[in-house]
C-alpha positions as CSV (number, residue, x, y, z in Angstrom):
1,M,-22.0,53.7,203.5
2,E,-20.8,52.4,206.8
3,L,-23.2,54.7,208.7
4,L,-26.0,53.6,206.6
5,I,-25.2,49.9,207.5
6,F,-24.9,50.7,211.2
7,V,-28.2,52.6,211.1
8,W,-30.1,49.7,209.4
9,S,-28.4,47.0,211.5
10,L,-29.7,49.2,214.6
11,V,-33.2,49.4,213.1
12,F,-33.2,45.6,212.6
13,I,-32.0,44.9,216.2
14,I,-34.8,47.3,217.5
15,S,-37.4,45.7,215.4
16,V,-36.4,42.2,216.5
17,C,-36.6,43.4,220.2
18,A,-39.9,45.0,219.6
19,L,-41.3,41.8,217.8
20,I,-40.1,39.7,220.9
21,K,-41.7,42.0,223.3
22,A,-45.0,42.1,221.2
23,S,-44.9,38.3,221.1
24,D,-44.7,38.3,224.9
25,W,-47.7,40.6,225.2
26,L,-49.5,38.5,222.6
27,V,-49.0,35.3,224.6
28,L,-50.0,36.9,228.0
29,G,-53.1,38.4,226.5
30,L,-54.1,34.9,224.9
31,Q,-53.4,33.2,228.4
32,R,-56.0,35.6,230.0
33,V,-58.4,34.8,227.3
34,V,-57.9,31.2,227.8
35,R,-58.4,31.4,231.6
36,L,-61.5,33.6,230.9
37,F,-63.3,31.2,228.9
38,G,-62.1,28.1,230.9
39,I,-60.1,26.5,228.2
40,R,-57.2,24.3,228.8
41,E,-53.9,25.9,227.8
42,A,-52.7,22.6,226.0
43,E,-55.8,22.9,223.7
44,F,-55.1,26.5,222.9
45,A,-51.3,26.4,222.6
46,L,-51.1,25.3,218.9
47,P,-53.8,27.7,217.5
48,A,-52.2,30.6,219.4
49,A,-48.7,29.6,218.1
50,L,-50.2,29.6,214.5
51,I,-51.8,32.9,214.9
52,A,-48.6,34.4,216.4
53,V,-46.7,33.0,213.5
54,A,-49.3,34.4,210.9
55,L,-49.7,37.9,212.3
56,P,-46.2,39.3,211.1
57,E,-46.7,37.9,207.6
58,M,-50.2,39.1,207.3
59,G,-49.1,42.6,208.4
60,A,-46.3,42.6,205.7
61,A,-48.8,41.5,203.0
62,L,-51.3,43.9,204.1
63,A,-48.9,46.8,204.0
64,A,-47.6,45.6,200.6
65,V,-51.0,45.7,199.2
66,L,-51.8,49.0,200.6
67,G,-48.7,50.5,199.5
68,G,-49.5,49.7,196.0
69,K,-47.3,46.6,195.7
70,P,-49.6,43.6,195.6
71,E,-47.1,41.3,194.1
72,L,-45.0,41.5,197.1
73,A,-48.1,40.0,199.3
74,V,-47.7,36.9,197.3
75,A,-44.0,36.8,197.8
76,V,-44.4,37.5,201.6
77,V,-46.8,34.5,201.7
78,I,-45.0,31.9,199.6
79,G,-41.5,33.0,200.9
80,S,-42.5,32.6,204.5
81,S,-44.3,29.4,203.9
82,I,-41.2,27.9,202.3
83,A,-39.0,29.3,205.2
84,N,-41.3,28.1,208.0
85,I,-41.6,24.7,206.5
86,L,-38.0,23.9,205.6
87,L,-36.1,26.1,208.1
88,V,-37.9,24.8,211.3
89,T,-38.3,21.2,210.1
90,G,-34.5,21.3,209.0
91,L,-33.3,23.0,212.2
92,A,-35.4,20.6,214.3
93,A,-34.0,17.7,212.5
94,F,-30.5,18.9,212.8
95,S,-30.6,19.5,216.5
96,A,-32.7,16.7,217.5
97,G,-31.9,13.9,215.0
98,P,-34.5,12.1,213.0
99,L,-38.0,13.3,213.4
100,L,-40.8,10.8,213.7
101,L,-44.2,11.7,212.1
102,K,-47.4,10.5,213.6
103,K,-49.5,8.7,211.1
104,E,-52.1,11.6,211.3
105,Y,-49.6,14.0,209.8
106,T,-48.9,12.0,206.8
107,Q,-52.7,10.9,206.2
108,V,-54.5,14.3,207.1
109,D,-52.1,17.1,207.2
110,L,-49.9,16.2,204.4
111,P,-52.6,15.8,201.9
112,L,-54.3,19.1,203.1
113,F,-50.9,20.8,202.6
114,V,-50.6,19.5,199.1
115,S,-54.2,20.3,198.2
116,G,-53.5,24.0,199.4
117,V,-50.3,24.3,197.3
118,A,-52.1,22.8,194.2
119,V,-55.1,25.3,194.7
120,F,-52.6,28.2,194.8
121,C,-50.7,26.9,191.8
122,L,-54.2,26.7,189.7
123,A,-55.2,30.1,191.0
124,A,-51.7,31.6,190.0
125,F,-51.3,29.8,186.7
126,D,-52.5,32.7,184.7
127,G,-50.2,35.2,186.4
128,Q,-52.8,36.7,188.6
129,V,-55.0,36.0,191.6
130,N,-58.4,37.5,191.2
131,V,-61.2,38.3,193.9
132,F,-62.9,35.1,193.2
133,E,-59.6,33.0,193.5
134,G,-58.6,35.0,196.6
135,L,-62.0,34.0,198.2
């Protein structure tokens, strides 16, 4: 039993190291693309960060679907979204103090977020998400 815990701990540590290295490669590659197209890095930073955050979740969801466990894809997406929103916001507020929100966040982003959650709830209300709802 202790050997199994050691092995899985080692697998976890190696996986985290590989994820960090892959993130470095992604950022370096995106910087080259930005320079190639003449885009300012500041304009590209947020979309690049969003893509980098979403790729592991999309990979896990795709692996779940291809592995015959599509219900895990929904769990990955919902769990990851909750963790991203609450953990990141909570840790930022804990470490930096009160977070001030720009007006555009509460007037544009928050309604879009709530609308997205509402659409998912309506789609999943019957216990399944079909192809039409997925689109």
